[in-house]
LUMZAZA-463410 format. One record per residue (C-alpha): z, y, x. Coordinates in steps of 0.5 Angstrom, whole numbers, padded with zeros to 4 digits, always signed. Each point is the difference from the previous one (the first is absolute). Layout:
<pts>
ZYX...
</pts>
This chain:
<pts>
-0209-0125+0009+0001-0004+0007-0004+0003+0006+0002-0005+0005-0002-0008+0000+0002-0005+0005-0004-0007-0001+0003-0006+0004-0006-0004+0001-0007+0004+0001-0004-0006-0001-0005-0002-0005+0003+0003-0006+0005+0005+0004-0006+0004+0004-0005+0002-0006+0007+0002-0004+0001+0004+0006-0007+0003+0000+0001+0002-0008+0007+0003+0001-0003+0004+0005-0006+0002-0004+0005+0003-0005+0004+0004+0005+0006-0005+0002+0002+0000+0007+0000-0008+0001+0004-0004+0006-0003-0007+0001+0002-0006+0004-0003-0005+0003+0002-0006+0004-0006+0001+0005+0000+0005+0005-0007+0000+0000-0001+0003-0007+0004+0006+0002-0006+0004+0001-0003-0002-0006+0005+0002-0004+0001+0007+0003-0008+0001-0001+0001-0001-0007+0005+0005+0000+0007-0004+0000+0006+0001+0004+0000-0007+0003+0005-0005+0002+0001-0006+0003+0005-0004-0003+0001-0008-0001+0006-0003-0004+0000-0007+0003+0004+0000-0004+0005+0005+0003-0004+0006+0003-0002+0000+0007+0005+0003+0005-0005+0004+0003-0002+0003-0007+0007+0002-0002+0000+0007+0002-0007+0001-0004+0003-0003-0007+0004+0007-0002-0006+0004+0001-0004-0005-0004+0005+0000-0006+0000+0007+0000-0004+0001-0006+0001+0001-0008-0003-0007-0002-0001-0007+0004-0005-0005-0002+0002-0007+0002-0007-0003+0001+0001-0006+0005-0002-0007-0003+0006-0005-0001-0002-0005+0006+0003-0007-0001-0003-0006+0003+0002-0001+0007+0005+0006+0000+0004-0003-0006+0002+0002-0007+0005+0004+0003-0004+0005+0004-0002+0005-0005+0006+0001-0003+0003+0001+0007-0005+0005+0002+0002+0004-0007+0007-0001+0002-0001+0003+0007-0004+0006-0003+0005+0001-0006+0006+0001+0006-0005+0006+0003-0001+0003-0007+0007+0001-0002+0000+0004+0006-0006+0004-0002-0002+0006-0005-0005-0005-0003+0002+0000-0008-0006-0003-0003-0003-0007+0002-0006-0004-0002+0000-0007+0001-0007-0004+0000+0003-0007-0003-0005-0005-0003-0001-0004-0007+0002-0006+0004+0007+0001-0002-0001-0002-0007-0001-0008-0001-0006-0003-0003+0003-0001-0008-0007-0001-0003+0000+0007-0004+0000+0007+0001+0005+0004+0004+0003+0007+0000+0005+0003+0004+0006-0002-0004-0001-0007+0002+0006-0003+0003-0001-0002+0007+0001-0007+0001+0004-0001+0007-0004-0005+0004-0003-0001+0007-0007+0003-0002+0003+0007-0002+0006+0000+0004-0002+0005+0006-0003+0005-0005+0006-0001-0005+0005+0002+0006-0005+0006+0002+0000+0003-0006+0007-0001-0001+0002+0003+0006-0005+0006-0001+0002+0002-0007+0008-0001+0002-0001+0006+0005+0002+0005-0005-0006+0004+0001-0006+0001-0005-0005-0006+0001-0006-0003-0003-0002-0007+0000-0007-0002+0000-0001-0007-0002-0008+0000+0002-0004-0006-0002-0005-0003+0005-0003+0006+0004-0008+0000+0000-0005+0005+0002-0005+0002+0006+0000-0006+0004+0005-0004-0003-0004-0004-0005+0003-0006-0003-0006-0004+0000-0001+0000+0007+0006-0004+0001-0003-0006-0004-0007+0000+0002-0003-0007-0001+0007-0003-0002-0001-0006-0004+0004-0002-0006+0005+0006-0001+0005-0002-0005+0002+0008-0001-0007+0002-0003+0003+0001-0007+0006+0004+0002+0001+0007-0002+0000+0005+0006+0005+0006+0001-0004+0004+0005+0000+0008+0001-0005+0004+0004+0003+0004+0006-0002+0006-0002+0004-0001-0007+0006-0001+0004-0001+0006+0004-0001+0004-0006+0007-0003-0003+0004+0002+0006-0003+0007+0000+0001+0001-0007+0008-0003+0001+0001+0006+0005-0004+0005-0004+0004-0001-0006+0006-0002+0003+0001-0006-0004+0006-0004+0003+0005-0005-0001-0005-0005-0003-0004-0007+0001-0007+0000-0001-0005-0006-0001-0006+0003+0004-0006-0005-0003-0007+0001-0003+0001+0000-0007-0005-0005-0001+0000-0007+0002-0006-0004+0001+0000-0007+0003+0000-0002+0007-0007-0004-0001-0004+0006-0003+0003+0004+0006-0002-0005+0006-0007-0001-0003-0001+0007-0001+0002+0002+0007-0005-0006+0003-0006+0003-0004+0001+0007+0002+0001-0002+0008-0005-0006+0000+0006-0005+0001+0000-0007-0001+0003-0001-0007+0006-0004-0001+0001-0006-0005+0006-0001-0004+0004-0006-0003+0001+0000-0008+0007-0002-0002+0007+0002-0002+0001+0008+0002+0005+0001+0006+0006+0004-0002-0002+0007+0000+0003+0007-0003-0004+0006-0002+0004+0007+0002+0000+0005-0005-0001+0007+0003+0001+0004-0006+0006+0004+0002-0003+0003+0006-0006+0002-0004+0005+0004-0005+0005+0002+0004-0005+0004+0005-0006+0001-0005-0004-0004+0005-0007-0002-0001-0002-0006+0004-0006+0002+0005-0002-0008+0000+0003-0003-0007-0004-0006+0001+0000-0004+0006-0007-0003-0001-0002+0007+0001+0004+0002+0006-0004+0003+0006-0001-0004+0007-0003+0002+0006-0001-0005+0006+0003+0003+0007-0006+0002+0004-0002-0005+0006+0001+0004+0007-0006-0002+0005
</pts>
């Protein structure tokens, strides 16, 4: 089994993943784009690196890349940013990364992708679904193609909406009126389950697969937002009844079967959350 794991992007997902891997006896290298976070990574037991792909690696950081990529497994956990950066930004990040991977000893890559790669077809979606080319999913589709074409062992994890801890779906809809997506089923996944699945992929050496990583149950948005409002004392949103907008229900049976994985949080209505501490 792999012993050294490099995590590109030690943020909301990557940092707790690193903590779990360290607790399991792995040597972990972690990257951040913020120099001030280097001490936090080091204190947690990681070998820290300041690396940024914008979309190419920064010149002053090029000397550190070979050491960062001296590992058994690379986890790519940088969110695909579009918006102001443009749809080409993330594929260019991955393209520049791939050029350095070709020169490295890494032969196993885990890429954190998203279920947004699938179109809303108003039905259940599995990994066998043909990816329809369109502007909305172009960046993810191209990034997946680049990494899966490197002739390395790979896993693509198409994650649903990452929730848990301070990411509370109802927080973004406090007091909102006439929401028209209340009857849409969710494709959420708790952060602990994403981390658990990454660990099991590495432990069980399951490679060259695409897995949907989504909680098996799909309650509707209305029920989740109202439950969050009740739990945290927020003003409840209101909902507009009518024709349901386009949706999809992403099936995660493949990863459950392949890894014999039992979701810690199979039902998004039962996700555990915590509000961040307010510092005085």
